[in-house]
Structure formats: C-alpha cells, structure tokens
C-alpha positions as CSV (number, residue, x, y, z in Angstrom):
1,M,-13.7,10.6,17.2
2,G,-12.4,7.0,16.1
3,K,-11.1,8.4,12.8
4,L,-9.3,11.2,14.4
5,R,-7.7,8.8,16.9
6,K,-6.8,6.5,14.2
7,R,-5.2,9.3,12.0
8,A,-3.3,10.6,15.0
9,G,-2.0,7.1,15.7
10,L,-0.8,6.8,12.1
11,L,0.8,10.1,12.2
12,W,2.7,9.3,15.4
13,M,3.8,6.0,14.0
14,L,5.1,7.8,10.9
15,G,6.8,10.4,12.8
16,K,8.6,7.9,15.1
17,R,9.8,6.1,11.9
18,R,11.0,9.3,10.5
19,L,12.8,10.2,13.6
20,F,14.5,6.6,13.8
21,N,15.6,7.1,10.3
22,I,17.1,10.4,10.9
23,W,18.8,9.0,14.0
24,L,20.3,6.2,12.1
25,N,21.2,7.8,8.8
26,A,22.0,11.3,9.6
27,I,23.4,11.2,13.2
28,V,24.7,7.6,13.6
29,A,26.1,7.6,10.0
30,S,27.8,10.9,10.2
31,E,31.4,11.8,10.2
32,F,31.0,13.0,13.9
33,V,30.6,9.3,15.1
34,P,33.9,7.3,15.1
35,E,33.8,4.2,13.0
36,H,34.8,2.0,15.8
37,A,32.0,3.2,18.0
38,R,29.2,3.4,15.3
39,W,28.3,-0.4,16.1
40,M,27.7,0.3,19.8
41,L,25.1,3.1,18.7
42,L,23.5,0.8,16.2
43,R,23.1,-1.9,18.9
44,A,21.6,0.5,21.4
45,S,19.2,1.4,18.8
46,G,17.8,-2.1,18.5
47,L,19.9,-3.5,15.7
48,R,21.7,-7.0,16.1
49,V,25.3,-5.6,15.5
50,E,28.4,-7.2,16.9
51,R,31.8,-5.5,17.3
52,C,32.7,-4.4,13.8
53,L,33.8,-1.4,11.8
54,I,31.2,0.7,9.9
55,D,32.3,3.7,8.0
56,S,30.4,7.0,7.7
57,G,28.0,7.8,4.9
58,G,26.1,4.5,4.7
59,Y,22.3,3.9,5.0
60,I,20.6,1.5,7.1
61,G,17.0,0.8,6.2
62,S,15.4,-0.7,9.4
63,R,16.2,-2.7,12.5
64,R,16.1,-5.9,10.4
65,I,19.8,-5.7,9.6
66,Q,22.2,-8.0,11.5
67,I,26.1,-7.5,11.4
68,G,28.4,-10.1,12.7
69,R,31.7,-9.6,14.6
70,G,34.7,-8.4,12.8
71,S,32.9,-7.3,9.7
72,S,33.9,-4.1,7.9
73,I,31.3,-1.9,6.1
74,N,33.1,0.7,3.9
75,R,31.7,4.2,3.0
76,G,28.5,4.6,1.4
77,V,27.0,1.1,1.8
78,F,23.3,1.0,1.4
79,L,21.6,-2.0,3.4
80,D,17.9,-1.7,2.4
81,G,15.9,-3.3,5.3
82,S,12.8,-3.9,3.5
83,D,13.5,-7.6,4.7
84,R,16.3,-9.1,6.7
85,V,19.9,-8.5,5.8
86,I,22.1,-10.9,7.7
87,I,25.9,-10.2,7.4
88,G,28.1,-12.7,9.0
89,R,31.4,-12.5,10.6
90,N,34.4,-11.1,9.1
91,V,32.7,-9.9,6.1
92,S,34.3,-7.1,4.1
93,F,32.2,-4.7,2.0
94,G,33.8,-2.2,-0.5
95,M,32.5,1.2,-1.0
96,N,29.1,2.0,-2.4
97,V,27.7,-1.6,-2.2
98,L,23.9,-1.9,-2.5
99,V,22.1,-4.5,-0.7
100,I,18.4,-4.6,-1.7
101,T,15.8,-6.7,-0.2
102,G,12.7,-5.2,-1.9
103,S,11.2,-4.5,-5.2
104,H,7.9,-3.9,-6.8
105,E,5.8,-6.2,-8.8
106,E,5.0,-4.9,-12.3
107,G,2.2,-2.6,-12.5
108,G,-0.2,-1.7,-15.1
109,P,0.6,0.2,-18.3
110,E,-0.2,3.6,-16.4
111,H,2.7,2.9,-13.9
112,R,4.8,-0.1,-14.4
113,G,6.8,0.3,-11.2
114,G,3.7,0.8,-9.0
115,G,2.7,-2.8,-8.2
116,P,2.7,-4.3,-4.8
117,L,6.1,-4.4,-2.7
118,S,7.7,-7.9,-2.7
119,T,10.7,-8.6,-0.3
120,A,13.1,-11.3,0.2
121,P,16.1,-11.6,2.6
122,V,19.8,-11.4,1.8
123,R,22.4,-13.3,3.6
124,I,26.1,-12.8,3.4
125,E,27.9,-15.7,5.0
126,D,31.3,-15.4,7.2
127,G,34.4,-14.4,5.5
128,A,32.8,-13.1,2.2
129,W,34.1,-10.1,0.3
130,I,31.8,-8.0,-1.6
131,G,33.7,-5.5,-3.9
132,A,33.0,-1.9,-4.4
133,A,29.9,-0.8,-6.3
134,S,28.5,-4.3,-6.4
135,V,24.7,-4.7,-6.2
136,I,23.2,-7.7,-4.3
137,L,19.5,-8.3,-5.2
138,P,16.6,-9.7,-2.9
139,G,16.8,-13.4,-2.0
140,V,20.5,-13.9,-2.6
141,T,22.8,-15.8,-0.4
142,V,26.6,-15.1,-0.8
143,G,28.3,-18.3,0.5
144,R,31.0,-18.4,3.1
145,G,34.4,-17.2,1.9
146,A,33.1,-16.1,-1.5
147,I,34.3,-13.1,-3.3
148,V,32.1,-10.7,-5.4
149,A,34.2,-8.7,-7.8
150,S,33.7,-4.8,-7.9
151,A,30.9,-3.6,-9.9
152,S,29.0,-7.1,-10.0
153,L,25.2,-7.5,-10.3
154,V,24.4,-10.7,-8.0
155,M,21.0,-11.9,-9.0
156,K,21.5,-15.6,-7.9
157,D,23.2,-17.3,-4.9
158,V,26.9,-17.5,-4.8
159,A,28.4,-20.8,-3.8
160,P,30.9,-20.9,-1.0
161,N,34.5,-20.3,-1.9
162,T,33.9,-19.0,-5.5
163,V,34.8,-15.7,-7.2
164,V,31.9,-14.2,-9.2
165,M,32.1,-11.1,-11.5
166,G,30.2,-9.3,-14.1
167,N,26.8,-8.2,-14.8
168,P,25.1,-10.4,-14.3
169,A,27.7,-12.1,-12.0
170,R,29.1,-15.3,-13.2
171,V,31.5,-17.8,-11.5
172,V,35.0,-17.1,-12.7
173,R,36.8,-19.6,-10.4
174,R,36.8,-21.7,-7.1
175,I,38.9,-20.9,-4.4
176,D,40.5,-24.1,-3.1
177,D,42.3,-23.4,0.2
178,E,44.9,-25.8,1.3
C-alpha cells in the first residue's frame, strides 16, 4: 500500500506541474491575453511580477522568475526557470531572447549530455537592454544600464553601463552618461 500511495503522490505532483506549465505557457502566453494584462495573471499564479509589458509567445519555466516594474519582454522570450531569473526595473528584451539557468554536467561516453543537472541564477539589472536573439547563460549578471547587442552569447558577467556584442560577447564600449 505504501508504494502505491507514493506513486500516486508522484503522479499527482507531476500532473500539477504539467497543468501549471500549460496554464503559464499555453493560456497566459497566448494571443488571447492582452500584453498589458499578462503580468497580472502571472502575479496571480505566484510569480513575483510587477506592472510591465509581456508579449505573447514566450516561455516561463517556473515560479522562480521575477520581473520588475516597467520592463518589456518581447515575443518568444524563453525564461528557463531551473534556477532564479531576476529581471530588474525598466529592462528591455528583444524578440527570441533565451535566458538559461540550467545545464547538464558532462556524462560518460555513452551519453555526454546525460550528466546531473547543474543550475545557477541569472540577474538582469535595472535599465539593461538585451537585444533580439541573444543568449544569456547560467550564472550571468547583466549590470545596470548595460546593452547586449542582438545575437550575442553572454557567458560572463556584463559590467554596468557597457555594450557587449558577439559570440562570445565582448565589451565594445563603455557608456558614459553625462
């Protein structure tokens, strides 16, 4: 009886997780929900989301996502959620940005990508701008007011008020505000 109860509990947990995923990524992320109202549904679902614009067609991986006031999340943005994703205030995301918080350790020769999961949080600080089709890898912090040019692969922290671009992303200039 104990094994059966344990399996039923596991199935229930997986079912709840699947339903939550469908709710977030099929219903809330759909074209039917206005972008200016999407943040309210995410907040009602347990995410720490302040008033912002979130376009349709994105993916939110878990309740570990936090989005600050005035941010703008464009179409097709993928927020992994294996670990925390903290998006500050007034952050702008271009289309199809990937924010990845999880990866797998290297496995044996029979399955290299099959090692244990490793995760690290990602932080995008206030006022940053992430260009379309950029990829932010686990453990990265994009500093306040920084710009990540389109199609960049960000593997290391980006200092505040700098512009990075490329694969891998490299600093191309500092932004000196008067």
